C-alpha positions in Angstrom: 94.1 92.2 88.3 97.4 93.0 89.2 100.0 90.1 89.8 103.6 90.2 91.3 105.6 87.9 94.0 102.4 85.9 94.2 100.5 89.2 95.4 97.3 89.7 93.2 95.8 93.0 94.2 92.4 94.3 93.0 92.6 98.2 93.2 89.1 99.7 94.0 88.1 103.2 94.3 86.6 104.1 97.8 84.0 107.0 97.8 86.6 109.7 99.7 88.4 109.4 96.4 91.3 107.5 97.9 92.3 104.4 96.8 91.3 101.3 98.7 92.8 97.5 97.7 92.0 93.9 98.1 95.1 92.2 98.8 95.4 88.3 98.5 98.3 86.7 100.1 99.3 82.6 100.0 101.6 81.3 102.8 102.9 77.7 103.0 103.4 75.9 106.1 106.5 73.4 106.1 109.6 71.5 107.6 112.4 72.9 106.8 115.9 74.0 108.0 117.9 77.2 108.5 121.9 77.9 108.8 123.4 80.8 110.6 126.7 80.9 109.0 130.4 81.2 110.3 131.9 81.0 114.2 129.2 79.7 116.3 126.9 78.7 113.1 124.8 76.0 112.9 121.8 74.5 110.8 118.8 74.7 112.7 115.7 72.4 112.4 112.6 74.9 111.6 108.9 74.9 111.0 107.7 78.0 109.1 105.8 79.6 106.7 106.7 80.1 103.2 105.9 81.9 100.0 105.7 78.3 98.0 105.7 75.1 99.6 108.5 73.8 100.8 110.0 76.9 101.1 109.8 78.0 104.9 111.8 81.3 105.6 112.5 82.7 109.4 111.2 85.0 109.4 108.3 84.1 107.7 107.3 86.6 104.6 106.4 90.4 105.4 103.1 91.1 104.4 102.5 95.1 103.5 99.2 96.4 102.9 97.6 99.8 103.1 95.5 101.0 105.8 92.1 99.8 104.8 92.8 97.4 102.7 90.4 94.2 102.8 93.1 91.6 103.6 92.7 87.8 102.6 95.6 85.6 103.4 95.3 81.9 102.2 97.4 79.5 104.2 98.1 75.6 103.2 99.3 73.5 105.7 101.8 71.1 104.2 102.3 69.5 108.0 101.0 66.7 109.9 99.7 69.0 112.7 97.8 71.3 113.4 98.5 75.3 112.9 97.0 78.4 112.9 97.6 82.2 111.5 97.0 85.1 114.0 98.1 88.6 113.5 98.5 90.1 117.1 96.0 92.8 118.3 94.2 92.6 114.8 92.8 89.1 114.2 90.7 86.8 116.5 90.2 83.8 114.8 92.7 81.5 116.8 91.0 78.0 115.3 93.2 75.5 113.6 94.5 74.6 110.4 93.7 70.9 109.9 97.0 68.7 109.4 97.6 68.5 105.0 94.5 71.7 104.7 94.1 75.1 104.1 91.7 78.0 105.3 91.4 81.6 104.3 91.8 84.4 106.9 89.9 87.4 105.8 89.8 91.4 107.8 90.2 94.7 107.2 93.9 96.3 107.6 93.9 98.6 110.6 95.5 101.4 111.4 98.4 102.0 110.3 101.6 100.6 111.8 103.8 97.1 112.7 102.2 94.0 113.5 103.6 90.9 114.6 101.9 87.3 113.1 102.6 84.2 114.2 101.3 80.7 114.7 100.0 80.6 118.6 99.3 77.0 118.9 101.4 74.3 120.8 102.6 76.4 123.4 105.3 78.6 121.8 106.9 76.1 120.3 105.6 76.8 116.8 106.9 80.4 117.0 109.8 79.5 118.8 110.6 77.2 115.5 110.2 79.9 113.1 106.4 80.5 112.3 106.5 84.4 113.1 106.6 87.3 110.7 106.1 90.9 110.4 102.8 92.5 108.9 102.9 96.1 108.0 100.5 98.4 107.3 101.1 101.8 105.7 98.7 105.4 105.5 96.1 104.8 103.2 97.9 107.0 101.0 100.5 104.7 101.1 103.3 108.0 101.7 106.3 107.5 103.6 104.8 108.7 106.4 104.3 106.9 109.6 100.7 107.2 109.5 98.6 109.7 107.7 99.8 113.3 109.0 102.6 111.7 110.9 106.5 111.9 111.0 107.7 111.4 107.6 111.2 109.5 106.8 113.4 108.4 104.1 114.6 105.1 104.4 112.7 102.2 105.8 114.2 98.7 108.3 111.8 96.3 109.5 113.9 93.8 112.1 112.1 90.6 113.3 113.9 89.8 116.2 114.1 85.9 117.3 115.5 83.5 119.6 115.9 79.6 119.5 117.1 77.1 121.5 118.3 73.9 119.2 119.0 71.2 121.7 116.3 71.8 124.0 113.5 72.9 122.0 114.3 72.6 118.1 116.0 69.5 117.9 113.7 67.7 120.4 110.4 68.7 118.2 111.9 68.3 114.7 112.6 64.6 116.0 109.2 64.0 117.4 109.6 64.3 121.1 108.1 65.7 123.5 109.2 69.8 124.0 109.8 70.3 128.3 108.7 74.3 127.7 109.3 75.1 131.2 113.2 75.0 130.2 114.3 77.3 127.6 117.4 78.6 127.5 118.2 79.6 123.8 121.7 79.7 122.0 120.8 81.5 119.0 119.5 85.0 118.5 118.7 86.5 115.0 117.4 89.7 113.4 115.5 88.6 110.5 116.7 85.3 110.4 120.3 86.4 110.2 122.9 86.0 113.0 125.3 88.8 113.2 128.1 88.6 110.9 125.6 88.4 108.2 122.9 90.6 109.6 126.1 93.5 109.5 126.4 93.2 105.8 123.0 92.6 104.8 121.6 95.9 103.0 117.9 95.3 104.3 119.0 94.9 107.7 121.4 97.3 108.1 120.5 101.2 108.8 122.1 103.1 105.6 121.9 106.7 104.6 123.3 110.4 104.1 123.7 113.6 107.0 120.4 114.4 108.5 118.0 111.6 106.7 115.7 109.5 109.0 115.1 105.8 109.2 111.4 104.8 109.9 112.8 101.3 112.3 110.2 98.6 112.9 111.1 96.3 115.8 108.9 93.0 116.0 109.9 90.7 118.5 108.7 87.5 117.6 111.2 85.7 120.5 110.6 84.5 123.8 112.6 86.8 125.7 112.6 90.3 126.1 115.8 92.4 124.0 117.1 95.8 124.6 118.2 97.1 121.3 121.1 99.6 121.9 121.5 102.0 119.2 125.3 103.8 118.9 126.0 106.8 117.0 123.2 109.1 118.1 119.5 108.7 119.8 116.3 108.1 118.3 112.6 109.0 119.3 109.9 106.4 120.2 106.7 106.7 118.0 104.7 103.7 118.7 104.6 101.5 121.0 102.4 98.1 120.4 100.1 100.0 118.4 99.9 103.5 120.8 101.3 106.4 119.0 103.4 108.4 121.5 102.9 111.5 122.8 105.0 114.6 120.9 107.8 116.0 121.6 108.7 111.7 121.1 110.8 110.3 123.6 114.7 110.8 122.9 116.6 107.4 123.8 119.5 105.3 122.4 118.5 101.8 124.2 114.9 100.1 123.7 113.3 97.4 125.4 110.8 95.5 123.3 109.1 92.6 125.3 108.4 89.2 123.9 105.1 89.5 121.0 105.4 93.0 121.4 106.5 95.8 118.3 108.4 99.4 118.6 108.2 102.0 116.0 111.4 104.2 116.2 113.0 107.0 113.9 116.7 107.3 113.9 118.5 110.4 112.3 121.9 110.3 111.1 123.6 113.2 112.8 127.3 112.6 112.7 129.2 110.6 110.3 130.7 106.9 110.9 129.7 103.4 111.2 128.1 102.4 114.3 126.5 99.1 115.8 123.2 98.5 117.1 123.2 94.9 119.2 121.1 93.8 121.4 122.0 95.0 125.1 122.4 91.2 126.4 126.0 89.4 126.3 124.4 86.1 125.6 121.7 88.0 123.1 124.9 89.2 120.8 126.4 85.4 120.4 125.4 82.4 118.2 126.1 79.3 120.6 128.6 81.3 123.0 130.3 82.9 119.7 130.2 86.8 120.4 129.4 88.5 118.0 127.4 86.6 115.6 123.8 87.1 117.4 121.6 89.9 117.2 123.3 92.9 116.1 124.0 94.9 112.7 125.3 98.3 111.7 124.4 101.5 111.3 126.4 103.2 108.1 126.5 106.9 106.7 127.3 107.0 103.5 
């Protein structure tokens, strides 16, 4: 048995000769805080999944498996409230994890692609406060292709998009009040839990490469607003929307709209030198509490 970063992997040999695996993950649900740095930034009250007790993150840890793997996710709930764990369009068990209890979810990894996991309880409040993450399924052979026999790529980025309403949702929920879910006016927008100033310098978020290199970008919208992502520099190819592989030749766009709880996969090829922004295409979503450009943005850089 191999153990790395809390993940235990038991390799099995399938009848067709390909490697399958049993992949065991552990998540912990806790209260916490999350800080957006720089001008307009703040510290937000959150509740989230974390890799260890008392360590919730926004977004939650990315869970990565191969197609056909058996997946076991054990979730420890350290809060005095019920929660759950649902992989959108994959798992069907929405029953709660008892307060201060635990539960193991077992399922077989679906077709290669990108998926959102979240807590679906409490009228979206739990998801808004940080209980969301990406579930990534690679081809069975773990190759750098979008799916078995699909397009190849050199680099890969996962962008989990989120939005939060600090005064009306996060602050109220954290203080034990009743959130008026009919009113939602988010004032913080993030990519991978980062405001724009940080995301524009984060090597795990930025698109970087040399001429003609292809990056697979997995866009997971965990927020409650639809978000349009606008890429500068050149167009991209749309290859997958919510698990539906797009017909070839792939549509080429410079902006893609991703509704709440939806996922899109695109291939971005660097075809000219320079540094270019990628940003959410709504002015409000480019801000942190009204301060531009500390919202949903990052960079595309040829090196």
